[in-house]
LODODREN-647919 format. One record per residue (C-alpha): x, y, z; residue number from 0. Coordinates in steps of 0.1 Angstrom, whole numbers, padded with zeros to 4 digits. Layout:
% LODODREN-647919
R_X_Y_Z_NUM
...
This chain:
% LODODREN-647919
R_-1090_-0019_0384_0
R_-1109_-0010_0352_1
R_-1102_0027_0359_2
R_-1065_0019_0363_3
R_-1064_0001_0330_4
R_-1084_0028_0313_5
R_-1061_0056_0324_6
R_-1029_0035_0319_7
R_-1019_0043_0354_8
R_-1002_0009_0357_9
R_-0979_0018_0329_10
R_-0968_0050_0347_11
R_-0961_0031_0379_12
R_-0941_0005_0361_13
R_-0920_0030_0342_14
R_-0913_0050_0374_15
R_-0901_0019_0391_16
R_-0880_0009_0361_17
R_-0865_0044_0359_18
R_-0856_0044_0396_19
R_-0839_0010_0393_20
R_-0820_0021_0362_21
R_-0807_0052_0379_22
R_-0797_0033_0410_23
R_-0779_0006_0389_24
R_-0762_0031_0366_25
R_-0724_0025_0368_26
R_-0698_0053_0370_27
R_-0702_0066_0334_28
R_-0670_0087_0335_29
R_-0647_0058_0346_30
R_-0664_0034_0322_31
R_-0659_0059_0293_32
R_-0622_0063_0301_33
R_-0618_0026_0304_34
R_-0631_0022_0268_35
R_-0617_0054_0253_36
R_-0590_0037_0233_37
R_-0602_0030_0197_38
R_-0594_-0006_0187_39
R_-0590_-0020_0152_40
R_-0591_-0056_0139_41
R_-0561_-0077_0150_42
R_-0548_-0081_0114_43
R_-0543_-0043_0110_44
R_-0506_-0034_0111_45
R_-0510_-0009_0139_46
R_-0526_-0036_0161_47
R_-0499_-0061_0152_48
R_-0473_-0034_0162_49
R_-0489_-0031_0197_50
R_-0484_-0069_0202_51
R_-0447_-0065_0193_52
R_-0444_-0035_0216_53
R_-0457_-0056_0245_54
R_-0429_-0081_0237_55
R_-0403_-0054_0237_56
R_-0394_-0056_0274_57
R_-0405_-0047_0308_58
R_-0395_-0010_0304_59
R_-0420_-0005_0275_60
R_-0447_-0031_0282_61
R_-0480_-0018_0297_62
R_-0468_0017_0302_63
R_-0481_0053_0297_64
R_-0460_0075_0274_65
R_-0456_0108_0293_66
R_-0436_0139_0284_67
R_-0427_0168_0307_68
R_-0421_0202_0291_69
R_-0400_0229_0309_70
R_-0404_0263_0292_71
R_-0392_0299_0299_72
R_-0420_0322_0289_73
R_-0397_0351_0280_74
R_-0361_0347_0270_75
R_-0337_0318_0273_76
R_-0333_0295_0303_77
R_-0308_0310_0327_78
R_-0282_0289_0346_79
R_-0305_0292_0377_80
R_-0335_0279_0357_81
R_-0314_0250_0343_82
R_-0303_0241_0378_83
R_-0339_0242_0390_84
R_-0350_0220_0361_85
R_-0322_0194_0368_86
R_-0333_0193_0404_87
R_-0369_0186_0394_88
R_-0357_0158_0370_89
R_-0335_0144_0397_90
R_-0364_0143_0420_91
R_-0382_0120_0396_92
R_-0353_0098_0386_93
R_-0342_0093_0422_94
R_-0376_0081_0431_95
R_-0386_0059_0401_96
R_-0404_0034_0421_97
R_-0425_0060_0439_98
R_-0436_0075_0405_99
R_-0439_0042_0387_100
R_-0412_0052_0361_101
R_-0400_0023_0341_102
R_-0378_0041_0316_103
R_-0369_0077_0308_104
R_-0348_0101_0287_105
R_-0336_0133_0303_106
R_-0320_0162_0286_107
R_-0289_0162_0308_108
R_-0282_0124_0305_109
R_-0255_0127_0278_110
R_-0245_0148_0247_111
R_-0270_0130_0225_112
R_-0300_0137_0247_113
R_-0288_0172_0252_114
R_-0291_0178_0214_115
R_-0324_0159_0212_116
R_-0343_0172_0242_117
R_-0330_0208_0245_118
R_-0345_0233_0220_119
R_-0320_0252_0198_120
R_-0334_0285_0210_121
R_-0326_0277_0246_122
R_-0361_0282_0259_123
R_-0374_0247_0263_124
R_-0364_0213_0277_125
R_-0383_0180_0274_126
R_-0381_0148_0295_127
R_-0397_0116_0282_128
R_-0409_0088_0305_129
R_-0426_0054_0304_130
R_-0448_0050_0335_131
R_-0463_0016_0345_132
R_-0501_0014_0340_133
R_-0503_-0006_0372_134
R_-0492_0025_0391_135
R_-0526_0041_0386_136
R_-0550_0056_0361_137
R_-0536_0081_0337_138
R_-0555_0109_0356_139
R_-0537_0098_0388_140
R_-0504_0096_0371_141
R_-0509_0131_0355_142
R_-0517_0147_0389_143
R_-0488_0131_0406_144
R_-0462_0140_0379_145
R_-0476_0174_0374_146
R_-0472_0181_0411_147
R_-0437_0167_0413_148
R_-0423_0187_0383_149
R_-0434_0221_0394_150
R_-0402_0242_0390_151
R_-0394_0277_0402_152
R_-0389_0303_0374_153
R_-0402_0281_0345_154
R_-0436_0269_0332_155
R_-0441_0231_0334_156
R_-0465_0210_0314_157
R_-0472_0172_0315_158
R_-0483_0159_0281_159
R_-0479_0129_0258_160
R_-0502_0106_0238_161
R_-0519_0090_0268_162
R_-0524_0123_0287_163
R_-0538_0139_0256_164
R_-0561_0109_0249_165
R_-0574_0113_0285_166
R_-0581_0150_0280_167
R_-0598_0142_0246_168
R_-0621_0119_0265_169
R_-0629_0147_0290_170
R_-0635_0171_0261_171
R_-0660_0146_0246_172
R_-0678_0143_0280_173
R_-0681_0181_0281_174
R_-0693_0181_0245_175
R_-0720_0155_0254_176
R_-0733_0177_0282_177
R_-0736_0206_0257_178
R_-0752_0184_0231_179
R_-0778_0172_0256_180
R_-0787_0208_0266_181
R_-0788_0221_0230_182
R_-0809_0191_0219_183
R_-0835_0196_0247_184
R_-0838_0233_0241_185
R_-0840_0229_0203_186
R_-0866_0202_0205_187
R_-0886_0222_0231_188
R_-0887_0252_0207_189
R_-0896_0231_0177_190
R_-0925_0214_0195_191
R_-0938_0247_0207_192
R_-0938_0260_0172_193
R_-0955_0228_0159_194
R_-0982_0225_0186_195
R_-0983_0260_0200_196
R_-0984_0245_0234_197
R_-0959_0243_0263_198
R_-0974_0210_0276_199
R_-0967_0188_0245_200
R_-0929_0195_0245_201
R_-0927_0186_0282_202
R_-0946_0153_0277_203
R_-0925_0145_0247_204
R_-0892_0153_0263_205
R_-0902_0133_0294_206
R_-0911_0101_0275_207
R_-0879_0103_0254_208
R_-0858_0112_0284_209
R_-0871_0081_0303_210
R_-0862_0060_0272_211
R_-0827_0074_0271_212
R_-0820_0070_0308_213
R_-0834_0034_0310_214
R_-0816_0022_0278_215
R_-0783_0039_0287_216
R_-0784_0022_0321_217
R_-0790_-0012_0303_218
R_-0761_-0006_0279_219
R_-0736_0005_0305_220
R_-0745_-0025_0327_221
R_-0741_-0048_0297_222
R_-0707_-0032_0292_223
R_-0697_-0041_0328_224
R_-0711_-0076_0327_225
R_-0706_-0090_0292_226
R_-0682_-0065_0276_227
R_-0709_-0050_0253_228
R_-0694_-0027_0226_229
R_-0688_0008_0241_230
R_-0668_0039_0232_231
R_-0664_0077_0239_232
R_-0692_0082_0213_233
R_-0718_0057_0224_234
R_-0736_0082_0247_235
R_-0737_0110_0221_236
R_-0749_0085_0195_237
R_-0778_0075_0218_238
R_-0787_0111_0227_239
R_-0789_0123_0191_240
R_-0807_0093_0176_241
R_-0832_0088_0205_242
R_-0842_0124_0209_243
R_-0843_0128_0171_244
R_-0865_0099_0161_245
R_-0884_0100_0194_246
R_-0895_0135_0188_247
R_-0906_0126_0152_248
R_-0926_0097_0164_249
R_-0942_0118_0192_250
R_-0952_0144_0167_251
R_-0969_0118_0145_252
R_-0986_0103_0175_253
R_-0998_0136_0190_254
R_-1010_0149_0157_255
R_-1031_0118_0152_256
R_-1045_0121_0187_257
R_-1053_0158_0182_258
R_-1071_0151_0150_259
R_-1092_0123_0166_260
R_-1102_0147_0194_261
R_-1112_0173_0167_262
R_-1133_0146_0150_263
R_-1154_0142_0181_264
R_-1139_0110_0195_265
R_-1137_0107_0233_266
R_-1103_0108_0250_267
R_-1102_0071_0256_268
R_-1113_0063_0220_269
R_-1089_0089_0206_270
R_-1060_0074_0226_271
R_-1067_0039_0215_272
R_-1071_0049_0178_273
R_-1039_0069_0178_274
R_-1019_0041_0194_275
R_-1034_0016_0169_276
R_-1028_0036_0137_277
R_-0999_0059_0144_278
R_-0983_0032_0166_279
R_-0982_0008_0136_280
R_-0962_0033_0116_281
R_-0939_0040_0145_282
R_-0933_0003_0150_283
R_-0925_-0002_0113_284
R_-0901_0027_0111_285
R_-0885_0020_0144_286
R_-0879_-0017_0135_287
R_-0859_-0007_0104_288
R_-0837_0016_0126_289
R_-0834_-0012_0152_290
R_-0822_-0037_0126_291
R_-0797_-0011_0111_292
R_-0780_-0003_0144_293
R_-0780_-0039_0155_294
R_-0761_-0048_0123_295
R_-0733_-0024_0134_296
R_-0725_-0049_0161_297
R_-0709_-0070_0133_298
R_-0685_-0042_0123_299
R_-0647_-0046_0129_300
R_-0641_-0009_0138_301
R_-0648_-0004_0175_302
R_-0664_0030_0171_303
R_-0690_0017_0146_304
R_-0695_-0014_0167_305
R_-0702_0008_0198_306
R_-0731_0024_0180_307
R_-0750_-0009_0184_308
R_-0760_0004_0218_309
R_-0784_0027_0199_310
R_-0803_-0005_0190_311
R_-0810_-0011_0227_312
R_-0821_0025_0230_313
R_-0845_0023_0200_314
R_-0861_-0009_0214_315
R_-0867_0007_0248_316
R_-0879_0039_0230_317
R_-0906_0021_0211_318
R_-0919_0003_0242_319
R_-0920_0036_0262_320
R_-0937_0056_0235_321
R_-0964_0031_0230_322
R_-0970_0024_0267_323
R_-0962_0056_0286_324
R_-0976_0081_0261_325
R_-1011_0066_0265_326
R_-1011_0076_0302_327
R_-1005_0113_0294_328
R_-1029_0113_0265_329
R_-1057_0096_0285_330
R_-1051_0117_0316_331
R_-1047_0151_0300_332
R_-1069_0148_0270_333
R_-1074_0182_0253_334
R_-1055_0199_0281_335
R_-1024_0183_0266_336
R_-1026_0210_0238_337
R_-1033_0239_0261_338
R_-1039_0268_0253_339
R_-1048_0257_0217_340
R_-1085_0256_0210_341
R_-1082_0241_0175_342
R_-1082_0204_0171_343
R_-1085_0200_0134_344
R_-1060_0178_0114_345
R_-1028_0193_0101_346
R_-1035_0216_0071_347
R_-1014_0213_0039_348
R_-0985_0238_0038_349
R_-0992_0266_0013_350
R_-0955_0274_0011_351
R_-0943_0238_0002_352
R_-0973_0233_-0021_353
R_-0964_0265_-0040_354
R_-0927_0256_-0043_355
R_-0936_0221_-0056_356
R_-0961_0235_-0081_357
R_-0936_0261_-0094_358
R_-0908_0234_-0096_359
R_-0930_0212_-0118_360
R_-0938_0241_-0141_361
R_-0902_0253_-0145_362
R_-0879_0224_-0137_363
R_-0849_0238_-0156_364
R_-0850_0272_-0138_365
R_-0851_0255_-0104_366
R_-0823_0231_-0113_367
R_-0802_0260_-0124_368
R_-0809_0278_-0091_369
R_-0799_0247_-0072_370
R_-0767_0245_-0092_371
R_-0758_0281_-0084_372
R_-0763_0275_-0047_373
R_-0743_0242_-0047_374
R_-0715_0252_-0070_375
R_-0695_0273_-0045_376
R_-0694_0244_-0021_377
R_-0683_0220_-0047_378
R_-0655_0243_-0059_379
R_-0642_0251_-0024_380
R_-0644_0215_-0011_381
R_-0609_0203_-0004_382
R_-0616_0166_0006_383
R_-0589_0169_0033_384
R_-0597_0148_0064_385
R_-0583_0157_0098_386
R_-0574_0127_0120_387
R_-0559_0148_0148_388
R_-0579_0142_0180_389
R_-0560_0170_0197_390
R_-0579_0195_0175_391
R_-0609_0187_0198_392
R_-0590_0197_0229_393
R_-0592_0234_0240_394
R_-0559_0253_0238_395
R_-0564_0263_0274_396
R_-0559_0227_0286_397
R_-0523_0223_0300_398
R_-0515_0191_0281_399
R_-0525_0208_0248_400
R_-0504_0239_0257_401
R_-0474_0216_0264_402
R_-0479_0199_0230_403
R_-0481_0232_0213_404
R_-0448_0242_0229_405
R_-0431_0210_0218_406
R_-0443_0215_0183_407
R_-0432_0251_0183_408
R_-0397_0245_0197_409
R_-0389_0209_0185_410
R_-0412_0191_0161_411
R_-0448_0178_0160_412
R_-0436_0142_0166_413
R_-0415_0149_0197_414
R_-0444_0146_0222_415
R_-0462_0118_0203_416
R_-0437_0100_0181_417
R_-0445_0072_0156_418
R_-0429_0038_0159_419
R_-0419_0013_0132_420
R_-0414_-0022_0146_421
R_-0393_-0048_0128_422
R_-0397_-0084_0138_423
R_-0376_-0113_0125_424
R_-0372_-0150_0131_425
R_-0335_-0144_0138_426
R_-0314_-0120_0157_427
R_-0306_-0087_0140_428
R_-0273_-0078_0157_429
R_-0252_-0087_0126_430
R_-0236_-0066_0099_431
R_-0260_-0075_0072_432
R_-0292_-0067_0091_433
R_-0278_-0036_0108_434
R_-0269_-0023_0073_435
R_-0304_-0028_0062_436
R_-0317_-0010_0093_437
R_-0293_0018_0086_438
R_-0305_0022_0050_439
R_-0341_0022_0062_440
R_-0333_0049_0087_441
R_-0318_0072_0060_442
R_-0348_0066_0037_443
R_-0373_0074_0065_444
R_-0354_0106_0074_445
R_-0356_0117_0037_446
R_-0394_0111_0037_447
R_-0417_0141_0035_448
R_-0429_0153_0069_449
R_-0403_0133_0089_450
R_-0381_0154_0112_451
R_-0360_0129_0132_452
R_-0355_0091_0130_453
R_-0339_0071_0158_454
R_-0330_0035_0153_455
R_-0306_0008_0164_456
R_-0278_0023_0143_457
R_-0287_0059_0151_458
R_-0302_0058_0186_459
R_-0301_0096_0190_460
R_-0308_0107_0154_461
R_-0270_0107_0147_462
R_-0246_0082_0132_463
R_-0224_0063_0156_464
R_-0193_0069_0135_465
R_-0172_0043_0152_466
R_-0195_0016_0137_467
R_-0186_0025_0101_468
R_-0158_0010_0082_469
R_-0145_0043_0070_470
R_-0140_0055_0106_471
R_-0125_0021_0116_472
R_-0101_0022_0087_473
R_-0090_0057_0097_474
R_-0085_0045_0133_475
R_-0064_0016_0120_476
R_-0044_0038_0097_477
R_-0037_0064_0123_478
R_-0027_0037_0148_479
R_-0004_0021_0122_480
R_0012_0054_0115_481
R_0018_0061_0151_482
R_0032_0025_0156_483
R_0056_0030_0126_484
R_0067_0063_0140_485
R_0073_0049_0174_486
R_0093_0019_0160_487
R_0114_0043_0138_488
R_0123_0064_0168_489
C-alpha cells in the first residue's frame, strides 16, 4: 500500500477509470452541436422579437426551414426542353407536398409576378423557394431528400437557403476543430521538444492535458443534455485552445521545477513532492483566476459568450489532473522523463532577452522609434471593417455555397437569404390609412442603399398592384363612364 501511494499508482488507476467512463458516456457530439448551432440573443433584442412574431404568422411559416432550389444552365440559356424538365421537377415537389414536408412555396411558373421574380433576366437560372416543416426531419435529412428529388436532366441543381447554409457552416466548424486539434498537438509537441530536448516530456504533457480535455468535455456535453448547460458551435474549440494552451504552460513550470530539484540532488520522491508543493501552488493561483473569469461568462446574455463557460469546467478538471496524474509519471520515470538529456540544472537566463532589455533601457527613444516603424503600416492599412457573413467560412466547393453564389450572381444577394421586417399592431391593418403607410415604407426601403427588392402587402411581388391606386380606379371609372355615355348616345 505504501508503495502504491509513493508511486501515485492509485491516481493513475482512478484517472483511467474516469477516462473510460467519460468516453462511454460521451453523447453524440455532432448532433448535439447541430442542435445548439443557432446563435441566440436576449429576448428584448429586435431580431428575437421578430422571431416570435414570425411564429405567430401562421402554419405555413411557423417552425419551418427556409429552403431554396437553384436550377442553372452552365453554358448558355435554358432551352425549352430544359425549362420543361425544370417544371417537371417542380411539379414533382408541389404534387407531393406532404411527402416532402412542404408548407408553402413560390415557383417561377406560378404566375407573371413570380416569373419576373424567380427567373433570371439572362435566362440561365430559375429559383424555387419553399418552407419545409421542421417536424419533417433534421435539416440534413431535408437537404438530402430535396436534393435527390430536384435532380434535373440537362441543368445543374443546388439546394441552398439560410438553414441549409447554417448547417454547412456547422459542418465547416467541425472540420475546423479537427484541424485545430491536430495543429495544436503538433505545435505543442515541437515546442516542448525544443524546451526540454526530450521526446518523453511532450508525450507526458499531451497525455495529461488530453485526459483533462476528454473528461471535461464529456462532463460539459452531458450537462448540456441533462440541464441545458450553455453550448454552441464554438465550445469545443474554446476548450481545446484554452486547455492545451494553459495546460502546456503549467506543465512546463512543473517539469522545470522537477528537473531543477533532481539537479540539486533530491531523490525522485522528494523532487516530486517539492515540485507539486511549490510549482503546484502557482498553478492553482493562476488557474483559479482563469476559472473565475470563464465562470463569469455564464452570466453573459450573448449565447456564444455564455457557451464559453464550459471552459471553466475544463480548467477545474485540468488543475486536478495536473496535480494528481503528473506525480505518477514524475515518480515513476524520474530522470528518464527527460531522456536523452543529461543536464538537470535549473533554467539559465536567456542571453538574447537580457541583451535586448539592457539595450532598450540604454536607448529607449531608438527602440520606441523602431516599434513605431514596425507598427505604423498596420495602423495605416487597418480598415476596421467587420465581416458578419458566416458563409465566408464555408468552402466554395460546398454545393449550398455554389447555389448561393449563383443566386447572388444572377439575382441579388438577398434572394437566397432575404431579410424580413415585421409590423405588429393592436388593430387590423387592412384599411386605407395603414396600407398607405405600408406602401410609403415599401418605397423608402426600396430606395435604401444596398436594397434590391422589397415585397410587402401592397407590393407582394416587388411591383405595384395598380388596381389598388386611386389614379387607376379613376381612370377605370372615367373610361367606363365614357363608354356608357357613348352607348346611351347611340
